Every structure is written in structure tokens, then in C-alpha cells.
Residue, then its C-alpha position, 0 to 999 in steps of 0.5 A: m631448633d627452628a625450622f624455616t622454609i625456603r619462603d621462610l629464608r626470604e620473609r624472615t632472615g633476621d630470625l635465623i641470622r638470631d638463632a645462629e647468633q644465639g647459637k641455635l640450629s635451624v633446618i630449612t626445609k622445602h616442601g617439608q623435606p630437610v634441605f640444609v642445616a644452618v649451623p652457627f659459626d662460632e668457636a666450636l665449629l672452627k675447633e671441632g669440625v662442623g660434624v662434630a659440632l653439630a652432633v654436639k649441638l643436637f645431641d645437647d638440644e636432645v634433638v638426637s639419641i647419643g648414638k646418632a650424635a656419634r655417628i654424625a660425629g664420626m666418633p665411637q659411642g664411647e670417644f664421644i661421651d668423653h668429648l661430651g664430658a669435657l665439654k661439660i655437657p651431661v650424657v644422662r639427664y633425668g627429668k623431675e619425676e624420672l629422677q624422683r623414681e630412681l631416688a624412691a627406688f634406693e629408700 
């Protein structure tokens, strides 16, 4: 997810559009404070609605936790986890070192 300032909207509009075409969210800020989020207009947005599509994207990009994403989506956490599963988005994500530690614990 990229951040753009109000000034960037004038000077880097092409970057913002390219990000959206690539499915990336962008946050627009004014004086360092978020003002709005540019959400790609895609099939997920049309099918799921803004809140759910935004929550899925933010969680998948590891910007927010599963709990926060479920609140953004307006769903109970279990329902949101099931929704992610239907989209084949992993809920548990281990880094390489963390996974090695977990596997070593079973040996």
C-alpha cells in the first residue's frame, strides 16, 4: 500500500492510477493524516462491497490484523476467516524463521 499526499495527487496521478490497476490500495494524506483510501475498482469490490473488499485487501497486504479486518468488513471474526478461506487467502502466515522454530518444536 502506497501513501500519497494531496500534492502527489497533482504530480503523481499516473502512479496512483497504476497502483489501482495493479490492485494496490493507496492512502491519501493531508498534513500527515489519512484523508481517504483509493480502492481498486475490481470484481471483488462489486461482488463483496467496499467494506469487505477493503478489509480483505488490507489483511492480505498485512496492513491490519485479522480482528481489525473483520471489524472493517462488519463480520464476526469466524465468518471473516471463512470468507478468506473461500478466497484462498491464508489466515496464518509464518515467516521462514518462525516456521522453522515451530517445526523444530515437533521434532
